[in-house]
Structures are given as structure tokens and as C-alpha cells.
C-alpha positions in Angstrom: 76.7 131.9 181.0 75.4 133.9 178.1 75.1 130.7 176.0 73.0 129.0 178.7 70.7 132.0 179.1 70.2 132.1 175.3 69.6 128.3 175.0 67.3 128.2 178.0 65.2 131.1 176.8 64.8 129.5 173.3 63.8 126.2 174.9 60.9 128.1 176.8 59.9 130.1 173.7 59.5 126.7 171.8 57.1 125.5 174.5 54.9 128.5 174.3 55.1 129.6 170.6 51.9 130.5 168.7 50.8 127.8 166.4 50.9 130.2 163.4 54.7 130.3 163.7 54.8 126.7 162.5 51.8 126.7 160.1 51.2 130.1 158.5 52.6 130.6 155.0 51.5 134.2 154.5 52.1 137.4 156.3 49.4 139.5 158.0 49.6 142.9 156.3 47.8 144.6 159.2 50.8 143.9 161.5 53.5 144.2 158.8 55.7 147.2 158.1 57.8 146.3 155.0 60.4 148.9 155.8 61.1 147.3 159.2 60.4 143.7 158.1 63.9 142.5 158.7 64.4 144.1 162.1 61.1 144.7 163.9 60.4 141.2 164.9 63.9 140.6 166.5 64.0 144.0 168.1 60.8 143.3 170.1 61.9 139.6 170.6 65.1 140.7 172.2 63.1 143.0 174.5 61.2 139.9 175.6 64.5 138.0 176.0 66.0 140.8 178.2 62.8 140.6 180.4 62.9 136.7 180.3 59.3 136.9 179.0 58.3 133.9 176.9 54.5 133.9 177.6 52.3 132.9 174.6 50.4 136.2 174.8 53.6 138.2 174.5 54.9 136.1 171.6 51.6 136.5 169.8 51.9 140.3 169.8 55.3 140.2 168.0 55.0 141.8 164.5 55.3 139.8 161.2 58.9 138.5 160.6 60.3 139.1 157.2 58.0 138.4 154.2 56.0 135.2 153.9 58.1 132.2 154.9 60.2 132.4 151.7 62.4 135.2 152.9 62.1 134.3 156.6 59.6 133.8 159.5 59.6 133.7 163.3 61.3 130.4 163.7 64.1 131.1 161.1 64.6 134.6 162.8 65.0 133.0 166.2 67.3 130.2 164.9 69.5 132.9 163.3 69.4 135.0 166.4 70.3 132.2 168.6 73.3 131.0 166.5 74.4 134.6 166.2 74.2 135.0 170.0 76.3 131.9 170.6 79.0 133.2 168.2 78.8 136.9 169.4 77.6 138.0 166.0 74.9 140.3 164.7 71.7 138.3 164.0 71.6 139.5 160.3 75.1 137.8 159.8 73.4 134.4 160.0 71.1 133.3 157.3 69.3 129.9 157.0 68.3 128.3 153.8 66.2 125.2 152.8 68.7 124.8 149.9 72.3 123.7 150.5 73.6 125.2 147.2 71.7 128.5 146.8 73.6 130.3 149.5 76.8 129.7 147.5 75.0 131.0 144.4 73.9 134.1 146.3 77.6 135.1 147.0 78.6 134.2 143.5 75.9 136.4 142.1 77.1 139.5 144.0 80.7 138.8 143.0 79.7 138.4 139.4 78.1 141.8 139.4 81.1 143.3 141.3 83.6 141.5 139.1 85.2 139.8 142.1 86.9 136.4 142.3 85.5 133.6 144.5 87.2 130.5 145.9 85.2 127.7 147.4 87.0 125.5 149.8 85.4 122.4 151.4 86.1 119.4 153.6 84.4 116.1 153.1 82.2 116.3 150.0 80.3 119.0 148.2 76.5 119.0 148.1 75.0 116.4 145.8 74.3 117.9 142.3 76.8 120.8 142.8 78.2 121.4 139.3 80.9 124.1 138.9 81.0 123.6 135.2 77.3 124.4 134.7 77.5 127.3 137.2 80.2 128.8 135.1 78.7 128.0 131.6 75.0 128.8 132.3 75.0 131.2 135.3 78.2 133.0 134.4 79.7 132.4 137.8 83.6 132.3 138.1 84.6 129.8 140.7 88.0 128.4 142.1 87.2 125.0 143.8 89.5 123.2 146.1 89.1 120.4 148.7 91.2 120.9 151.9 91.7 118.8 155.0 90.7 121.4 157.6 90.0 125.1 157.8 93.3 126.0 159.4 94.9 125.6 156.0 92.9 128.7 154.7 95.1 131.6 153.8 94.2 135.1 152.7 92.7 135.3 149.1 92.2 138.2 146.8 88.5 137.9 146.6 85.8 136.0 148.6 86.5 132.7 150.4 83.5 130.5 150.9 84.2 127.6 153.3 81.7 124.7 153.2 81.4 122.4 156.1 79.4 119.3 155.4 78.6 117.2 158.5 77.1 114.4 156.2 74.7 113.5 159.0 70.9 113.5 159.3 71.3 114.4 162.9 73.7 117.2 163.4 74.8 117.8 167.0 74.5 121.0 169.0 78.1 122.0 168.3 77.9 121.4 164.5 74.7 123.4 164.3 75.4 126.3 166.6 79.1 127.3 166.2 81.1 128.6 163.3 84.8 128.9 162.6 85.5 132.7 162.6 88.9 132.4 160.9 89.3 136.0 159.5 90.4 134.4 156.2 86.9 132.8 155.7 84.4 135.4 154.3 81.4 133.1 154.2 81.1 129.9 156.3 78.4 127.5 155.1 77.2 124.7 157.4 75.3 122.0 155.6 72.7 119.8 157.3 71.4 117.0 155.0 67.8 116.8 156.3 67.4 120.5 157.2 69.2 122.7 154.7 72.1 125.0 155.4 73.1 128.0 157.6 75.3 130.7 156.1 77.5 132.9 158.3 78.7 136.2 156.8 82.1 137.0 158.5 83.6 140.4 159.0 82.4 144.0 158.6 84.0 144.0 155.1 81.3 141.6 154.0 78.4 143.2 155.6 77.1 144.7 152.3 76.5 141.2 151.0 73.7 140.5 153.6 70.8 142.3 151.9 71.9 140.7 148.5 71.9 137.3 150.0 68.5 137.7 151.7 67.1 138.9 148.4 68.3 135.7 146.7 66.6 133.8 149.4 63.4 135.8 148.8 63.4 135.3 145.0 65.2 132.1 144.0 64.6 129.8 146.9 63.2 129.9 150.5 64.5 130.1 154.1 64.8 126.9 156.1 61.2 125.9 156.6 59.3 126.5 159.9 59.2 122.7 160.5 62.9 122.2 159.8 63.8 125.4 161.9 61.9 123.8 164.7 64.0 120.6 164.5 67.2 122.8 164.3 66.2 124.8 167.3 65.5 121.7 169.3 68.9 120.4 168.4 70.5 123.7 169.2 68.9 123.6 172.7 70.0 120.0 173.2 66.4 118.6 172.9 65.4 115.4 171.0 63.3 116.5 167.9 60.2 114.4 167.1 60.8 111.5 164.8 59.7 112.3 161.3 57.4 109.6 159.7 57.3 111.3 156.3 57.6 108.8 153.5 59.1 111.1 150.9 59.3 108.7 148.0 55.7 107.5 148.4 54.4 111.0 148.8 56.4 112.2 145.9 54.9 109.6 143.6 51.4 110.4 144.8 52.0 114.1 144.2 53.4 113.5 140.7 50.4 111.4 139.8 47.9 113.9 141.2 49.5 116.7 139.3 49.4 114.7 136.0 45.7 113.9 136.6 44.9 117.6 137.4 46.8 119.1 134.5 46.3 116.4 131.9 50.1 116.5 131.2 52.1 113.3 130.4 55.4 114.8 131.4 57.0 114.1 134.8 55.8 116.8 137.3 58.7 118.6 139.0 58.0 119.9 142.5 60.1 122.8 144.0 60.3 124.4 147.4 58.2 127.5 146.2 56.6 128.9 143.2 59.6 131.2 142.6 62.0 128.2 143.1 60.0 126.6 140.3 60.2 129.6 138.1 64.0 129.9 138.6 64.5 126.3 137.5 62.4 127.0 134.5 64.3 130.1 133.5 67.7 128.6 134.1 66.8 125.3 132.3 65.5 127.2 129.3 68.7 129.4 129.2 70.8 126.2 129.3 68.8 124.7 126.5 69.2 127.9 124.4 73.0 128.0 125.0 73.3 124.4 123.8 70.9 124.5 120.8 71.0 128.1 119.7 74.6 129.2 120.3 75.2 132.9 120.0 71.5 133.9 119.8 70.0 136.5 122.1 67.5 135.1 124.7 64.4 137.2 125.3 62.1 136.6 128.3 58.7 138.3 127.6 57.1 139.3 130.9 54.0 141.5 131.7 55.3 144.5 133.6 52.4 144.6 136.0 52.3 140.8 136.9 53.2 139.4 140.3 56.2 141.3 141.7 58.3 138.2 142.4 58.0 137.0 138.7 59.0 140.4 137.4 61.9 140.9 139.8 63.3 137.4 139.4 63.2 137.7 135.6 65.1 141.0 135.7 67.6 139.7 138.2 68.4 136.8 135.9 68.9 139.2 132.9 71.2 141.4 135.1 73.6 138.6 135.4 73.7 137.5 131.7 74.6 139.5 128.7 72.7 137.2 126.4 69.4 137.6 128.3 67.0 140.5 128.0 63.6 141.2 129.4 60.8 142.5 127.0 57.7 144.0 128.4 54.4 142.3 127.4 51.2 144.5 128.0 48.3 142.2 128.9 45.8 144.0 131.1 43.2 146.7 130.9 43.3 148.3 127.5 45.9 145.9 126.3 44.9 142.4 125.0 47.4 139.6 125.5 47.0 138.1 122.1 47.9 141.1 119.9 50.6 142.1 122.4 52.2 138.7 122.0 51.9 138.8 118.3 53.6 142.2 118.1 56.5 141.2 120.4 57.1 137.8 118.7 57.2 139.5 115.3 59.9 141.9 116.5 61.9 139.1 118.1 61.6 136.9 115.0 63.2 139.7 113.0 66.1 139.8 115.4 66.5 136.0 115.1 66.3 135.7 118.9 64.8 133.1 121.3 61.4 134.0 122.7 60.4 132.7 126.1 56.9 134.2 127.3 55.9 134.2 130.9 52.2 135.0 131.4 49.4 134.4 133.9 46.1 133.1 132.8 43.8 134.5 134.2 45.9 137.6 134.6 46.7 139.0 138.1 45.1 141.1 139.4 42.6 141.9 136.7 41.5 138.3 136.3 41.4 138.4 132.5 41.5 135.5 130.1 42.5 136.0 126.5 40.8 134.4 123.5 42.5 131.0 123.6 41.9 130.1 120.0 43.6 133.3 119.0 46.3 132.8 121.5 47.0 129.3 120.0 47.1 130.8 116.5 49.5 133.5 117.5 51.9 131.2 119.3 51.7 128.6 116.4 52.3 131.1 113.6 55.5 130.5 111.6 57.6 133.7 111.5 60.6 134.7 109.5 63.8 136.4 110.5 65.1 139.5 108.7 67.1 137.2 106.5 64.2 135.1 105.5 65.0 132.1 107.7 62.3 130.4 109.9 62.4 132.0 113.3 62.7 130.0 116.5 59.2 129.2 117.8 58.4 130.5 121.3 58.1 128.6 124.6 54.9 129.7 126.5 55.5 129.6 130.2 52.0 129.6 131.7 51.5 130.7 135.4 48.4 128.8 136.1 48.2 129.6 139.8 44.7 131.2 139.7 43.1 128.3 137.8 45.4 125.2 138.1 42.4 122.9 137.3 42.1 124.0 133.6 43.6 121.6 131.0 45.9 123.4 128.6 48.6 120.7 127.9 47.1 117.2 127.4 46.5 115.6 124.0 44.0 117.6 122.0 44.0 120.5 124.4 44.3 124.1 123.4 48.1 124.4 123.8 49.1 120.8 123.2 50.7 121.7 119.9 52.6 124.7 121.1 55.7 124.4 123.3 54.1 125.1 126.6 55.1 124.7 130.3 52.6 125.2 133.1 53.4 126.0 136.7 51.7 126.9 139.8 52.4 128.2 143.3 51.7 125.4 145.8 50.9 127.8 148.7 47.6 128.6 146.9 45.1 125.8 145.9 47.5 122.8 145.7 48.2 122.9 149.5 45.3 125.1 150.6 47.9 127.5 152.1 49.7 124.9 154.1 53.1 125.0 152.4 54.9 127.0 149.7 55.9 124.2 147.4 55.2 124.8 143.6 55.2 122.6 140.6 55.8 122.6 136.8 54.6 120.3 134.0 54.9 120.5 130.3 53.3 119.0 127.1 54.7 116.5 124.7 56.7 119.1 122.9 58.7 120.1 126.1 60.0 116.8 127.3 63.6 117.7 126.5 63.1 121.1 128.1 61.7 119.4 131.3 64.9 117.4 131.6 66.9 120.7 131.6 64.5 122.2 134.1 64.9 119.2 136.4 68.7 119.4 136.1 68.6 123.1 137.4 66.0 122.4 140.1 68.4 119.7 141.4 71.5 121.8 140.8 70.0 124.6 143.0 68.8 122.0 145.6 65.3 123.5 145.4 63.2 120.4 145.4 60.3 120.3 147.7 61.0 119.0 151.2 59.6 115.8 152.7 57.0 117.6 154.7 55.9 119.7 151.7 55.4 116.5 149.7 53.5 115.0 152.6 51.1 118.1 152.7 50.6 118.1 148.9 49.9 114.3 148.9 47.1 115.0 151.4 45.7 118.2 149.8 46.0 117.7 146.0 43.3 115.0 145.7 40.6 117.5 147.0 41.9 120.5 145.0 39.4 120.5 142.1 36.5 120.2 144.5 37.8 123.1 146.7 38.3 125.2 143.6 34.7 124.6 142.5 33.3 125.3 146.0 35.4 128.5 146.3 34.3 129.7 142.9 30.6 129.3 143.9 31.1 131.5 147.0 33.1 134.0 145.0 30.5 134.2 142.2 27.7 134.7 144.7 29.7 137.5 146.5 30.5 139.2 143.2 26.8 139.1 142.2 25.9 140.6 145.5 28.4 143.5 145.1 27.0 144.2 141.6 23.5 144.6 143.2 24.5 146.8 146.2 27.3 148.8 144.6 26.7 148.9 140.9 29.0 151.8 140.3 32.0 149.7 141.4 34.0 148.0 138.6 34.6 144.3 139.3 37.2 142.3 137.5 36.1 138.7 137.4 35.5 136.0 134.8 32.3 135.9 132.9 29.8 133.0 133.2 30.8 131.9 129.7 34.5 131.5 130.8 33.4 129.7 133.9 31.6 127.2 131.8 34.9 126.6 130.1 36.6 125.7 133.3 38.0 129.1 134.4 36.6 129.2 137.9 39.0 131.4 140.1 38.1 132.4 143.6 39.8 135.8 143.2 38.3 139.1 142.0 39.5 142.7 142.0 37.4 145.7 142.8 37.7 149.2 141.6 35.6 151.2 144.1 33.7 154.3 143.0 35.5 157.5 143.8 34.9 161.3 143.9 37.0 164.5 143.7 37.6 167.5 141.4 41.0 166.3 140.0 42.6 162.9 139.1 44.8 163.2 142.2 41.9 163.9 144.5 40.0 160.9 143.1 43.0 158.6 143.4 43.6 159.7 147.0 39.9 159.2 147.9 39.9 155.7 146.3 43.0 154.5 148.1 41.5 155.6 151.4 38.3 153.8 150.6 40.2 150.6 149.8 41.7 150.6 153.2 38.4 151.5 154.8 36.7 148.4 153.3 39.5 146.1 154.2 39.9 147.4 157.8 36.0 147.0 158.2 36.1 143.5 157.0 39.0 142.3 159.1 37.7 144.2 162.2 34.1 142.9 162.0 35.0 139.3 160.9 38.5 138.7 162.4 38.1 134.9 162.7 37.7 134.7 158.9 38.7 137.9 157.1 42.4 138.6 156.9 44.5 141.3 155.4 46.8 138.9 153.6 48.0 138.3 150.0 47.2 134.6 149.5 44.3 132.7 147.9 43.3 129.1 147.5 43.3 128.8 151.3 41.1 126.2 153.1 38.9 128.7 154.9 38.1 132.4 155.4 38.5 135.4 153.1 41.8 137.2 152.2 41.9 140.9 151.2 44.9 142.8 149.7 45.8 145.8 147.6 48.2 144.4 144.9 50.1 147.7 144.5 51.3 147.5 148.1 51.7 143.7 148.4 52.1 141.3 145.5 53.4 144.1 143.1 55.9 145.3 145.6 58.8 145.4 143.1 56.7 146.4 140.1 57.3 149.8 138.6 55.0 152.5 140.1 53.2 153.3 136.8 52.2 149.6 136.4 50.8 149.1 139.9 47.2 148.5 140.7 45.7 150.4 143.6 42.6 148.3 143.7 41.1 145.8 146.2 41.7 142.1 145.6 39.7 139.6 147.5 39.9 135.8 147.5 37.3 133.5 149.0 37.7 130.0 150.2 35.2 127.1 150.1 34.5 127.5 153.8 33.4 130.9 155.1 30.3 132.7 156.4 29.3 134.3 153.2 26.1 135.9 154.6 28.2 137.6 157.3 30.6 139.0 154.7 27.6 140.3 152.6 26.3 142.0 155.7 29.6 143.8 156.4 30.0 144.8 152.9 26.5 146.3 152.8 27.4 148.3 156.0 30.4 149.6 154.1 28.3 150.6 151.0 25.8 152.5 153.4 28.7 154.3 155.0 30.1 155.9 151.8 
């Protein structure tokens, strides 16, 4: 009876759900409480369930679920809640993934840090590309792997037991999708579904402490099962026939690869992952693999700006936590610190140590939108350095996060970084897809072809390639990207010039006209508002309140276009955020930027935004 009520309610919710549940890739900060992000949505959803209320207006009022669609979203939350209900579990014990392999890695990561053994038991076949040898050699994970006939053979193990059930079907049935074997000797039950991803069940109170760790892996190294795939899974769960997919993945993939090569000027094969951070994880692990193979015994140093995007910072440090050979080195790039001398200083020190330097940096920087002198950058990266014993030091790999300006050519023949080992990657939820999906991509120059093979190996190993729908979206959106960038920059420049006129005491971080002429045409700027007070603390408090006053005025007066969100590169409207409380969420407090960051699209009512901003100026 309980099962029927749950399934019938979900069926009605799917008929009435808001369109944003399927299409939105960013969270609305005005209805988002980070402390309650993992519980608030389902708490209120359960109240609607108890009242049998599935009206669209009630569903629209539910708060943001999780954090973007990477960690989770309304449809993944409902899928996990529904399956948990059917199995008499807490909803947090069920976790969905787009990847079929990363959930295993999530458990292995925690067990590595806890020095705990892991056995992986499976029936049928393991996921394609699963490679226990590489997981042990490169990731440091310790695995006992065994094929069994059925789950009744599983006995108690001194450590964690992961049981993998692979239905080997593109159309899992209701029973396969919705019910788990709760054998107490299974700690983690992983159900694989070829076309959708996987669903992990955490079994028993003794394993409850794994849940937040697993969710954090999903947030940083992969994504949740996508909204589109969760919708298919929910229809299967409620015994409905999902819509037939007409996505031609291979044709779209080829189209996307060609577009990326044209946009970047790179001759290497473009690799497309399920998110920007999925891309970065493949890059990091591929480079570590290459270092272990070609520079045995040498320390690996990832050089990362401490105030860059929180996901980049957090992921890099999480990788270093797992591997004794990997260390994070801070790179000061913003404000009073110039990227070029900072890189020079850090590379000199690493050369003396005879270590391997991998630099992750954004150009332009985020959130200060600064571009270093590129000729000087090239010279510093190209410089031959010596170790303490006089040998030639290992040359760096420059890993360029080009998300703000993916149209600038760095890598092709004759371009500024063509002769330096350079990789370029971008988050696809920004300009490449116009905010329609999270997929990211990476390309390299001629000097990184071998490295790109390693990156592809680890992208596939983690089962983090973009989905068929993501390829379909990118195939449609990438051809217009450069024109959208140009139009969005035009709007942004006009708005920045207007702010200069009406609020000359504000400090605006944006590219110069000269940089724009060289192709750096972002649609993002940051704004240090003028402040007042007798002490630094009073001035900071006043400025932070003023930041929120501006954003709240914009989203209240222009709700159809202005959003309190963290994205950019979107197809329409204007997004506002405060980096310190959004994109820099895991950044150290002293490195956070309590400023306003705005991003404009090619399609918005610019005159209306100017008017509301002028109202703000006149009110302060």
C-alpha cells in the first residue's frame, strides 16, 4: 500500500513539475540556504506528499535542492526519496550518479583515508573501463575484486563490501531500478543502468558516516544523474514508458569535437566530460599518471591560486589528501599580486626541489577579471631552470581554465602558448551550452598529445564522459558561441561604462579596451562598491550590506531577467552573485572576495538595468 501511494504521488508530480526542474543548471541563491541544502527540499516535499498535494504552484515554491545539478537537483532528490521509500530507507542513503564508476571511487577514497580494506563483488560484468590496476597504482586505492554468482554468497568481511549489480540493459525494469538487496553483509549496493548512470545504496547505520563523503565526491569529481536521465528513471520507477530518445550521440560528438577545435585553434582531440570539474579531475589524474610513469619518485606539485573558484581549489586539495606524492602550492594572482612574477617565483623553487610543476590558472582571473602580460607569461613558462644539482628541471604544464573567455586562441600553431605544454579547459554550463547543460571540455596543443591520451584514459576510467543529451545540446549551441560572446561583451561594456559615469567612486574590475581588442571579451565584471565607516570592520559591514541591497533591488525590480545566481554565459538575462558566499564557498576566509559579480547575456533589457542601477545610486 505504501509503495503504491509513493509511486502514484511521483507519477502526479511528474505531470505537474516546474519546467526549471528539467532545464535549470544553476541554483537560485535567493531561495537557497546552504546549511539546509541537502534536507530542506525533501522536508518540504514530504509535507506535500503527506497532504497529497502535487499542484504546480506548490512544487514551484519548494526551495533549491542541493547545489547546482552537479551535487543534486529536484528530480535526483525525488528519485532517491522514492527508491528509499520503497526500501524503507532514509532518503540520504540512496545516491544517484551519472557515472557508473565514481560511486565505487567515492567509497574507496574514504576507506583510503580511514586505512580500511574494500572488497568489490559483482555479478555479470564490471562497468566498461573499470581498471583495478590503475586505481591502485595511480589513485592509491586498495581493492579486493571478486566475481560471484549471486548475492547470497556474500559473507561478512573485515572492511567494506561493495556489491555491484549490472543489469546490462538499456531499459531497466521497475524492480531492477527500485529495489535493493539489503543483505546485512553488503555495505554498499551499486545498481548500474547503462543509459542512465548508477544508484548507490548505503546500507546500515555503521556506514552512515560515508554519506556526506560520497555526496562530496559527487559534487567535486562528477555529477548526479542528470535531470533528463532522472526523469527517465522516475518514469520507469512508476511503470510509465519514457519518451524515446532520438539523440545521435556519435554524430553530435563529432560535431562538438570539430566545433571545439575551430573555437580553440587546437589540433588535439577535444575531450568532453559531464561537467567542468569532471574535466579537471581527468586532467589532474591523467597528469599524475604521466608523472608516475615518466618521472618516478619525484614529487608532484599542483600550483593553484588560493582565491580561485572554490571547486577547483577544493578538488585539487582533495586529490593531494589522498596521495603522498602530490602537494598543493599556492599561486597569488589577483589584486596586488601579478600572475607572472608569482609563477616565476614558484617555478624557481620547484625546480630547485627537482619536482614536477603543474599550474592551474584562470585567464581572465575570477572574480577580479585580470589578464597577465601574455608575452611575459610565455617567457616565464618557457624559461629553462636548473635543479639544486645543476640538472635541467622538468618544464611545467600550464592548465588554463578558459571559462571566462573560451574564444581566445592560446594553443594553435603560432599562438602565444603553442610552444609551452598547455592544456585549456572550460565549463560547458557557461558559454558553450548557454547554461543549458554542465558538460565541460579540454584540449591541448601539439606538445600535450601524449598527456591528452592519459587524460582521456582517466576520463573514461571514471565514466565521466558527457551524456548523449549533453552532446546534443553542445552540438546545437557551440556554433553560435563566439557571436554570443561578442554580443554579451557589448552589453557588458556599455553597462560598465554607465556605472563609471553614475557611480565613479566604485571600483570596477573589467578588461581594458586594449585587452578587448586582443580578443578578451568577457561578459563578467566585479564591483567594489563605495563604503563608509570609522573603522575597517564598520566599512566592511556597510559594504556587505550594500552588496545585498544592490542585488535584491535588481532581482526584485527585474525578476524576469535579473537572477541571484552564480552562472554566466547564459542565453538571456543578467546574473548577480557575491563570490565569497557562492563560487568561493570552500575557499579560505582570508582569500574570499566580498564584492558583487555580475554577468550579462547577449539578450537583456539593458536600459531597464541601467535605470534600476541609477535608482540604487540615488538611494545610497
